[in-house]
Wavefront OBJ file of the C-alpha trace (Angstrom):
o trace
v 10.394 -29.366 19.804
v 9.328 -25.939 18.582
v 7.634 -25.983 15.163
v 9.621 -23.960 12.586
v 8.030 -20.993 10.874
v 6.473 -21.782 7.499
v 7.758 -18.473 6.098
v 9.705 -18.427 2.844
v 13.434 -18.730 2.206
v 15.991 -16.970 4.376
v 13.298 -15.740 6.780
v 13.064 -19.324 8.124
v 16.686 -19.154 9.289
v 16.875 -17.235 12.552
v 20.456 -16.041 12.114
v 19.795 -14.704 8.606
v 16.475 -13.227 9.744
v 18.219 -11.336 12.567
v 20.794 -9.962 10.117
v 18.047 -8.858 7.705
v 15.981 -7.377 10.546
v 18.910 -5.320 11.878
v 19.583 -3.882 8.435
v 15.908 -3.065 7.836
v 15.464 -1.320 11.191
v 18.766 0.569 11.015
v 18.022 1.934 7.533
v 14.331 2.659 7.982
v 13.487 6.408 7.866
v 12.867 7.961 11.270
v 11.072 11.000 9.818
v 8.831 11.383 6.789
v 11.130 14.057 5.331
v 13.656 11.283 4.649
v 11.240 9.880 2.056
v 11.101 13.062 -0.042
v 12.995 13.522 -3.328
v 12.698 16.670 -5.458
v 12.530 15.958 -9.193
v 12.076 18.078 -12.309
v 8.732 16.534 -13.267
v 6.911 13.407 -14.385
v 8.017 13.869 -17.993
v 11.509 15.117 -17.249
v 12.860 13.142 -14.319
v 16.567 12.412 -14.659
v 18.395 9.154 -14.079
v 19.765 10.743 -10.894
v 16.226 11.566 -9.701
v 15.097 8.005 -10.312
v 18.147 6.533 -8.606
v 17.425 8.656 -5.521
v 13.798 7.479 -5.451
v 14.874 3.864 -5.885
v 17.422 4.174 -3.059
v 14.749 5.396 -0.661
v 12.376 2.635 -1.767
v 15.137 0.133 -1.017
v 15.180 1.440 2.568
v 11.436 1.712 3.129
v 9.513 0.252 0.159
v 8.197 3.760 -0.561
v 9.274 7.265 -1.525
v 7.621 10.646 -1.938
v 8.598 12.674 -4.986
v 8.036 16.417 -5.353
v 7.802 17.802 -8.911
v 9.021 21.272 -9.827
v 6.951 21.012 -13.016
v 3.443 20.092 -11.824
v 2.097 19.032 -15.250
v 0.148 15.787 -14.950
v -2.291 13.575 -16.803
v -3.007 9.855 -16.904
v -0.492 9.167 -19.677
v 2.298 10.973 -17.806
v 1.532 8.841 -14.739
v 1.921 5.682 -16.811
v 5.120 6.866 -18.473
v 6.694 7.907 -15.157
v 5.773 4.575 -13.552
v 7.285 2.671 -16.462
v 10.682 4.223 -15.642
v 10.545 2.116 -12.462
v 9.565 -1.088 -14.222
v 5.878 -0.627 -13.428
v 3.991 -1.535 -16.600
v 1.448 -4.231 -15.744
v -1.544 -2.194 -14.601
v -4.524 -3.483 -12.665
v -7.505 -2.493 -14.829
v -9.992 -2.662 -11.963
v -13.647 -1.705 -11.841
v -13.169 2.029 -11.157
v -10.096 2.638 -13.304
v -10.162 4.567 -16.563
v -9.371 2.755 -19.832
v -5.701 3.678 -19.294
v -5.754 1.786 -15.991
v -5.356 4.954 -13.904
v -8.143 5.912 -11.503
v -9.015 9.438 -10.414
v -9.623 9.656 -6.680
v -12.146 12.418 -6.158
v -15.574 12.626 -4.551
v -18.123 10.897 -6.804
v -21.755 11.862 -6.250
v -23.151 9.200 -8.590
v -22.199 6.252 -10.766
v -20.342 3.075 -9.857
v -17.518 4.966 -8.084
v -19.940 6.466 -5.553
v -20.407 2.986 -4.017
v -16.782 2.868 -2.832
v -15.181 4.790 0.055
v -11.986 5.886 -1.796
v -14.241 8.018 -4.021
v -15.768 9.837 -1.067
v -14.427 12.343 1.462
v -14.617 9.832 4.297
v -11.585 8.438 6.062
v -10.053 5.146 4.946
v -8.969 2.602 7.546
v -5.596 0.843 7.384
v -5.161 -1.389 4.346
v -2.964 -2.426 1.476
v -4.339 -1.897 -2.026
v -6.065 -4.775 -3.787
v -6.573 -6.881 -0.651
v -9.638 -8.271 -2.442
v -7.641 -9.406 -5.503
v -6.768 -13.062 -6.038
v -3.125 -14.210 -6.129
v -2.629 -13.940 -9.933
v -3.718 -10.269 -9.729
v -1.783 -9.407 -6.580
v -1.000 -5.680 -6.276
v 2.727 -5.254 -5.704
v 3.179 -1.534 -6.333
v 1.059 1.623 -6.233
v 1.637 5.132 -7.517
v -0.458 7.926 -5.991
v -0.090 11.432 -7.465
v -1.732 14.609 -6.151
v -3.130 17.042 -8.738
v -5.268 19.009 -6.235
v -5.296 18.646 -2.466
v -8.287 19.074 -0.172
v -8.959 22.293 1.675
v -8.299 20.368 4.896
v -7.625 16.754 5.817
v -6.693 13.903 3.486
v -3.483 12.960 5.299
v -2.000 9.486 4.845
v -0.356 7.350 7.502
v 2.240 4.945 6.075
v 4.087 1.838 7.248
v 6.336 -0.564 5.370
v 4.854 -4.097 5.679
v 8.346 -5.464 6.318
v 8.527 -3.368 9.489
v 5.070 -4.603 10.522
v 6.291 -8.165 9.933
v 9.354 -7.625 12.116
v 7.378 -6.120 14.991
v 4.774 -8.882 14.861
v 7.389 -11.640 14.713
v 9.408 -10.148 17.560
v 6.283 -9.934 19.725
v 5.296 -13.552 19.010
v 6.505 -15.677 16.042
v 3.157 -17.468 16.109
v 1.521 -14.236 14.892
v 3.354 -14.757 11.592
v 2.100 -18.349 11.399
v -1.466 -17.131 11.968
v -1.136 -14.490 9.252
v 0.374 -17.020 6.821
v -2.633 -19.339 7.020
v -4.340 -19.709 3.611
v -7.756 -19.132 5.210
v -6.649 -16.216 7.397
v -8.642 -13.439 5.695
v -11.688 -13.872 3.487
v -13.349 -11.147 1.415
v -16.987 -11.974 0.564
v -18.080 -11.672 -3.067
v -18.814 -8.211 -4.445
v -22.363 -8.262 -5.772
v -24.886 -5.784 -7.062
v -28.335 -5.963 -8.630
v -26.776 -7.193 -11.869
v -25.050 -10.151 -10.205
v -21.576 -11.034 -8.986
v -18.820 -8.524 -9.787
v -16.095 -10.477 -7.992
v -16.121 -13.909 -6.307
v -15.153 -14.592 -2.697
v -11.406 -14.236 -2.151
v -9.579 -15.950 0.680
v -5.894 -16.062 1.476
v -3.104 -15.165 3.897
v -2.043 -11.770 5.192
v 1.653 -12.524 4.612
v 2.917 -14.286 1.507
v 6.280 -14.400 -0.255
v 7.628 -14.275 -3.778
v 10.370 -16.504 -5.193
v 13.033 -14.104 -3.890
v 11.581 -14.273 -0.355
v 10.188 -10.732 -0.457
v 7.189 -10.153 1.779
v 3.771 -9.218 0.441
v 1.076 -8.066 2.856
v -2.656 -8.302 2.161
v -4.635 -6.526 4.863
v -7.684 -4.441 5.680
v -8.795 -3.107 9.061
v -12.384 -2.727 7.853
v -14.943 -3.949 10.375
v -17.426 -4.978 7.673
v -17.067 -7.300 4.711
v -14.009 -9.067 6.124
v -14.159 -12.581 7.591
v -11.164 -13.546 9.689
v -10.186 -17.088 10.672
v -11.905 -17.652 13.992
v -9.167 -18.830 16.348
v -7.460 -17.327 19.381
v -4.052 -16.851 17.741
v -5.436 -14.956 14.743
v -7.465 -12.734 17.069
v -4.351 -11.989 19.141
v -2.298 -11.216 16.030
v -4.991 -8.859 14.755
v -5.266 -7.115 18.106
v -1.506 -6.599 18.295
v -1.346 -5.234 14.741
v -4.220 -2.841 15.497
v -2.406 -1.577 18.595
v 0.816 -1.182 16.629
v -0.822 0.865 13.877
v -2.516 3.174 16.384
v 0.493 3.537 18.722
v 1.874 7.090 18.638
v 5.338 5.712 19.323
v 5.338 3.214 16.445
v 7.356 3.802 13.240
v 4.277 4.990 11.315
v 5.001 8.001 9.068
v 2.371 10.630 8.197
v 2.180 12.944 5.198
v -0.363 15.015 3.284
v 0.410 15.100 -0.421
v 0.401 18.547 -2.071
v -0.116 19.308 -5.770
v 2.795 17.966 -7.799
v 3.747 15.400 -5.153
v 3.335 11.661 -5.322
v 3.866 8.476 -3.365
v 5.427 5.493 -5.124
v 5.540 2.289 -3.110
v 5.623 -1.474 -3.058
v 2.026 -1.391 -1.772
v 2.717 -0.266 1.775
v 0.182 -0.186 4.589
v -1.664 3.119 4.629
v -4.819 4.925 5.677
v -6.389 8.313 4.920
v -8.073 10.839 7.132
v -11.412 12.364 6.144
v -11.180 15.605 4.215
v -13.105 18.736 3.268
v -13.087 20.169 -0.241
v -13.163 23.841 -1.144
v -16.102 24.651 -3.457
v -14.944 24.560 -7.068
v -11.577 22.995 -6.191
v -12.146 19.345 -5.343
v -9.332 17.072 -4.186
v -7.967 14.989 -7.081
v -5.374 12.244 -6.854
v -4.371 9.867 -9.633
v -3.819 6.256 -8.600
v -2.212 3.467 -10.601
v -1.857 -0.073 -9.251
v 0.607 -2.580 -10.657
v 1.344 -6.285 -10.611
v 5.082 -5.409 -10.747
v 7.431 -4.299 -7.983
v 9.575 -1.150 -8.186
v 12.842 -1.363 -10.092
v 14.625 1.193 -12.282
v 14.622 0.471 -16.019
l 1 2 3 4 5 6 7 8 9 10 11 12 13 14 15 16 17 18 19 20 21 22 23 24 25 26 27 28 29 30 31 32 33 34 35 36 37 38 39 40 41 42 43 44 45 46 47 48 49 50 51 52 53 54 55 56 57 58 59 60 61 62 63 64 65 66 67 68 69 70 71 72 73 74 75 76 77 78 79 80 81 82 83 84 85 86 87 88 89 90 91 92 93 94 95 96 97 98 99 100 101 102 103 104 105 106 107 108 109 110 111 112 113 114 115 116 117 118 119 120 121 122 123 124 125 126 127 128 129 130 131 132 133 134 135 136 137 138 139 140 141 142 143 144 145 146 147 148 149 150 151 152 153 154 155 156 157 158 159 160 161 162 163 164 165 166 167 168 169 170 171 172 173 174 175 176 177 178 179 180 181 182 183 184 185 186 187 188 189 190 191 192 193 194 195 196 197 198 199 200 201 202 203 204 205 206 207 208 209 210 211 212 213 214 215 216 217 218 219 220 221 222 223 224 225 226 227 228 229 230 231 232 233 234 235 236 237 238 239 240 241 242 243 244 245 246 247 248 249 250 251 252 253 254 255 256 257 258 259 260 261 262 263 264 265 266 267 268 269 270 271 272 273 274 275 276 277 278 279 280 281 282 283 284 285 286 287 288 289 290 291 292 293 294
């Protein structure tokens, strides 16, 4: 007798899963332009603007907004996010006191030790994959104040679509990615001692409502995967999916005044080149909440 999937709630029931899957695939954007909503600005977005953003997030767990008024600072980022129920910020190591980090090239200091604060490319990941379960990152807001002279494009994929494609290829891939020892992040240490302990956990987990959360990094270093054939096959298939030109991956380069709001979707970033005196600057805020209009 075939062992049932351990997945949460309605996803265990094949008939309900198939109904959910059909709706997700039918509504998922086919082109990145379908993600874009024009709004007045961070401080002046209307209820209609926010409803449009929320509707797109319902389809794809992400939306791109484009501000007519390009005014931005860390407080405006927080206020705008709060309109979507995003208030519980992750005050991580490289964030400012407000809980908003500034993604720009850092030549020195603690930020210079981490790839997001360089001009190098970032491999596929979800944010906070090194956080423990109580500090799980459920939503991210990324806002562009200045773009690079060239490069800095993001590729994007809703984790629910990744889940569907993995499960349809082989349901055992989901079981492998649900294992509590699937992916281990070694402790973060420096000369002063341990900054963060070892974190281990699944790739796919579920909240009380059955919504999928994905914790993933394609980094070759500082990741320890469960050493079994099924996990290796699941990883290989996911890697192929993310690199396949025919997959539902969407690509976009944020311009000044534009932002990406998401329920922590899979993404990467290409390397970029700055223009002297005009360095790329993006604000990033990470939340323990999921998106919902307030």
